[in-house]
N, C-alpha and C positions, 0 to 999 in steps of 0.2 A: 511495490516491492518493497521495503525496509530492510537492510544487512548491518547488522552492529556484530563484528569478530572480536575474537579473543584467542591468538593462537588457533588450535584444531575447532573448537568448540565456540560455535558461532548461533545470535540469534537473527532468525528470519522472520518479517512481519507483511502477514498480506491482508489485504481485506477476507476475511471467510471465502467468500463466493469466489477469491481468485488463487486461492492457497494449493495448490499444484494436487491433482489429485489421488497420486501417491503416496504426499505427505498425511493429505486426509482419511489417507485407510490406517496409517499409520496409529494417528491422533484416535482414532476410533479402538485402533487393538489394545495402547494402551489406556483409552478410557474403561474397555472391558474387564482389563484387570482389575480397577479401582469398582464400578460401579457395575455391577455382569448384571445383564440384561435378564430379565423374569420371564420373557418371551418372544420367539422367533421375530425377528423384524421385517420386513418385506421394504423399506429404506436401505438402497444400496450404501455400500461399506464407506464410499468419497463423497455423497449430497452434504451437504451444508445443515447444520443442527438448529440454528438459532431464526430466532426471528429479525429477516432483514430491517425492520424496522426500526433495531437497535443497533444497526449499523454497525454489527460485529468485525470484532478487529483481532485477529487470529495472531498469538506471536510465540514461536516452536524453537526451541533450545535444541541445536543438531551437532552431531556428530558426525562429520562425512554425511553419509546419508541417514542415517540414523537418527530418528526425533526420540530422544532423551524426556524432554517434558514438553508440555503445551499449558496452555490457557488460551481463554478470549477475554477480549475486554467490550463490553458494552455500553450504549448510549442512550439517552434521553431529555427532555425536559421534565423537571418537576416542578409542581408549585408546592410552596412550602411559606408555612405564617406569611402568605401575603403576597410575595415574591415566587418570582422565577427562577430556576438555576438549570445549570448544564452541567449536569452529573453522569459519573460512568461508574462500569463496577467491573471486580471479576467475575467469570465464570469459567468453569469447569478446568478448575487449575488442576494437575494431575502430572507426576513424575513414571516415568517409564520402573518397573520393578526390579529391573535387575539394575538401574542406577540410583536408586533410593539413598540417604543418607551422604552424599558427597557434594552437596549445596547447589545443587542444580534447581533445585524449587525455588531457593530463599534468589538464585542470580536472576531468577527469569520473573517471580513477584516483583523484583528493586526495580528492574526493567521497566515492568509493565506501569508502575508506579512512576518513571521518569516517563513515559511516554505519552499518560493521560495528562500529566503536566502541559507538556509541548502542545497537547491538542486541541487547546483551549475550555477545556472542563474549569467549571468552578470549582467540585467537589468528586471526591471518588467515595463510592462504601458501598460495602457487600456483608454478607451473613458467612458468618463461619461455624464449626464445631467448637463448641469450647476449648478443649483440648489444644485447640491449633492459633490462641492467640499468642502463645510467644512467640511459635514460628512467622506470622506477620506482624508480630511487632519489630523483630528483628531484621525485617525489611522495608523500616523503616514507616507500619500500617499504625496507626493509633485506636486503642477502645473508644468506641462511642458511647460512655455506662447508657445502660438505662433504655437504653432505643433501639427501636421494634421497627424491620421494615415490613410494610404492609405491603406484599408483592402481588397475583392474579390481574384482576380485573374488578372495579368499583363494585360490579351489581356478585362477581365471583373471586372475595379476599381470600389471600392467602399469605396468614402473616407468619412474622419471624419466631414468634410465640408461641403457635399452636402446641394439643398437646403433646408429648413423643418428642418435641424439639428441641433442642441443649443448645442456642445458638447465643452470639455474641456479633454485633455490629463493629466490623472496622472501616476505619473512617482518614480521607487528610482532607486538608482541604489547600486549593490551588490560585486561584485568583484574589483579587483584594476582596469583595466581595464574599467571595464565598468562608473568608479566611473574618471579616467581621459576623458575618453571623454562624460561626463558628458555634457558639452558648446555644444558639435558639435550635440543633440539632441534636441535645441531649437529651436524656429524660423524655423521649418523645415516642410518638408515631409517625413515622413518614411514608407519605402514601408513595410509595414506588408505581406500584402499576404497571409493570412491562408487558404482561396479556398471559393469551393461555402457553402459547409454548414455553415460553421463558420466564415462568409462576414465578420466582425470585430467583436474581440475582447472585 
């Protein structure tokens, strides 16, 4: 566990599978606030939700025992323009409904960016709904203009520009190699392929 403290509100970080059960239950509750399930789930409320092959790292913004916000960092190696990169992305970014509008989400997303910088990743990128672009920019992320992430699998791709989606791709470049290749990640399709569980982080 990693702990970042600032007065009463603090950020706790764990590998997803090591996150205490009672905190995972709270995270699932606020995810249900944001993205209500359309069917009854038989999965326990405290069960991990991500593919373990993506090394999910959970970050929780806590006020004493209450989870105010949560997100997960997923990571994998990708191939792009003949080179390989250690890439990470944000997933399931959410803030408790009654705690929104206080800067909690921005603080958590900015802290995740700093965490990814220290994890040895070359770059981080993820998609978000177009209206959220300014929010992520305020937390230190940058728009990758014209870039599409292709999720899913090579056999069953799940692109971020599919019909009905209005996504933009946000990014930052952490290593020297990542920064040198920045231009190659603009106006392109990036074959992310995180799998069938996390189709598009």
